[in-house]
N, C-alpha and C positions, 0 to 999 in steps of 0.2 A: 504494500500500500504506500503510495507516495504522498508526501506532504510538501506543500508549496508555501513559500513566504515571499511577500512582495514588499520592498522598501520603496515608498513613493519618491525618495530622493535618488534612487539608483539610476545610474546612467552608464554603467560599465558593461551591461549585458546580463544575460541569464545563464547561470551555471546549473547543470544537473549533476548531482552527487549520488552515486550508486554504491552502497556498502551495506553489508549485513550488520555491521556494528552501529547500532543506533546512536550511541554516545558520540562516536567519532563523527557521524553525520551532523549531529547537532552542534558540536564544537566547530566544525568547518562552516556550517551555516552561519553561526554567530560571527565568526571572523570575517567571512566574505561579505556579509551584509554590512558590517562596520566599514568595509572597504568600498561600499557603494554598488555591490552586485545584488541581483535577485538570485534566489536559489530555489531549486526543487529537489526534494529528497526521495530516494527509493531504496528499499532494503531487499529488493529481489529483482534479478536481471530480467526475467520474462515479463514481470509486471511493468518494469521501466520501459520495455520496448513497446508497450501499448500507449505510451505518452504522445503528446503533440510535440514534435521536435522543431516545429517551424520557427520558434523564437529562441531556441537554445543556442547559445554562443560557444559553449565548451562543456565537455563531459569529463568528470573525474570518476573513475571506477576502480574499486578494489578488486584484486584477483579473485577474492571470495572462494573459500574452500567449500564448494557445494556442487551439486550436479550441473547446474548451468553457471559456469564461472565467468570471471571478468574477461578472460581471454576470448571465450566464445562470444560474449557480449560485444567486445571490441571488433571482432571479425565481422559480426553481423552489421554493426554500424558502418564499417568501412566498405562493405560489399553492397550495401543498400544505396541505390542511386539517389534516394531522397535524403540521405543522412551522411554520405561519405565525406562531405566537405566540413562536417563539424569536427573540430579538433578533440582528441581524446587523450587524457593523461591517466596512466595507470598508477595507482597508489598500492604499494604492497610491502609486507614485511619480508617477502622473499627478495633477496638482493644478489643472488648468484649471477654470474655472467650469462648462463643459459636462460635463466628467468627473464633477464632484461632483454636478451636477444629475441626470445619467444614473444615478448610483449611488443617490441618494435616491429617484428615480422608480422604480427597480427594487425598492424596498422596504427599503433599508438604513436602520437606525436611527441610524447615524452614519457619517461618512466621514473618515478620518484620512490625511493625506498623509505619505509618507515623504520625508526621514528624520524620525523623531519620537523623542522621549525616552521611554524605557521608563516613567519616572515619570508622564508625561502619559498614556500609553496605559493604564496601570493605573487612573489616575483616571477616564478616560473609560469604561472597562469598568465600573467600580464605579457610575458615574453612570447608565449605561444599565440596569444591573441594578436599581438603586434605583427608576428610573422604572417598570420592569416590575413590581416588587413593589407599588408604590403603585397601579398600574392594576389589578393582580390583587386587591388588598385592596378597592378601590372596587367592582370587579365582584362580589366575593364577598359584599359587604354587600347587594347587590341580589338575591342568590340565596336562595330558600327551598327547603328540601329535607325530604322525609319518605321515608326509605328510598331507593328508586330513583326516586321521583317528584320531579322538580326543576322549579322555576319560576325563570326569569330575569326578574325584574320590570323590569329596565332594557331588555331586548330584547323583552319581551312574548312570550316563548316558553316552552313546557312540554315536558318529556321524561319518558319512562318507559324505564328501562334504556338510556338514551342515544338512544332513538328519538323523533323529534319527534311531538307530538300535534297534530292538526288541530282546533282549537277556534274557535268563533265568538268575537267580541269579548265578547259577553255571558257566554258560558260561561267564558271566561278570567278576566273580572273577578270572577265568582262564586267561581271556584276560588282566585284570589289572595286574596280576602277571607277565605275559610275557612282557607287555608294560613297566612296571616299571623297568624291568631288561632285557632290550633287549640284544641279542647276548649271553645270558646265557642259560644253559640247565638244565632242571629239570626232575628227575625221576618221575614215576607215583605216588609213595608213597608221594613225596613232594607236588605234585599237589593235591592229595586227602586231605592232611592236610590243604592246603590253601583254597580249594573250597567247602569242605563239612564240616558241623558242626560235624557230627558223621561219620568219614571215616572208621570205623571198618568194616562195611558191604559193602563197595564200592569196586567193582572189577576193575582190570586193564582195562577190556573191557568197563566199564562205563566211565572211563577216556577217552579212545580212541573214544567212541561214542560221548561224549560231545565235544571233540576237532574237530571231523569230522563235527558236526553240526555247530560249531563256524566258521570253515573255509568257509563253504558254505555261511553263513550269511555275512562274511566279503568280499565276492566277490573277486576282484583282490588282496586284501590284505591277503586273505587266504593262498596264496603261501608263505607268510612270516613266517607262523607257520611251523616249520620244525621238523621232528622227526629224530634225528641223532642217529644211532645205537650205543649203549653202553654209550650214554650220556643222552638221553631223549628228551623232547620237549623244544622248545624255539622259540622266535620271532626274526628272523634274518633280519637285515636291508639290 
């Protein structure tokens, strides 16, 4: 059974603490709420997995000497597409090299051996959250969005309403060119140079054909790709 406590002044995020030791949970809850975090407590792994993870910033889980242990819990979190981005810190009295390696291999972002000072734990939590924010910022800088049409330039993927688009490499490069430079127009020769490794044998008709296919795959967003006579193609908002 989980217990949740909310601090109106909290601005640092919500922490989930999963440990069969109720006293440890309450001590951690007290410390982290004094540090400006919200906390939710669970004393059972399977019960914790029924929670709403949408607002959880970080999870601390004990290895728990029970049938469904903290290692299994961590593996589930990191393999689930809805939760794999949530950082997990394993807390455990087991501190052998094998235990630490097993925890990190399961996907944990950090492993802290008990006993630990609450000051160190708070610092490690803040450090993991900082790394997550930095990674999110870098990833966001590679994302180009127009309404619900999203391109992740780092991953080379495109989505509409969260559903992946199946694009050829050429179609993707054309779309990326247009999305990065919306309301600008490009002649076919410029598009060839951007989207083909060897554009010497690529005809204007090939450019038109690829853009026509791209428009169809984009559905309603296809109409945003405009061919303006005398200027070329572009993505118009």
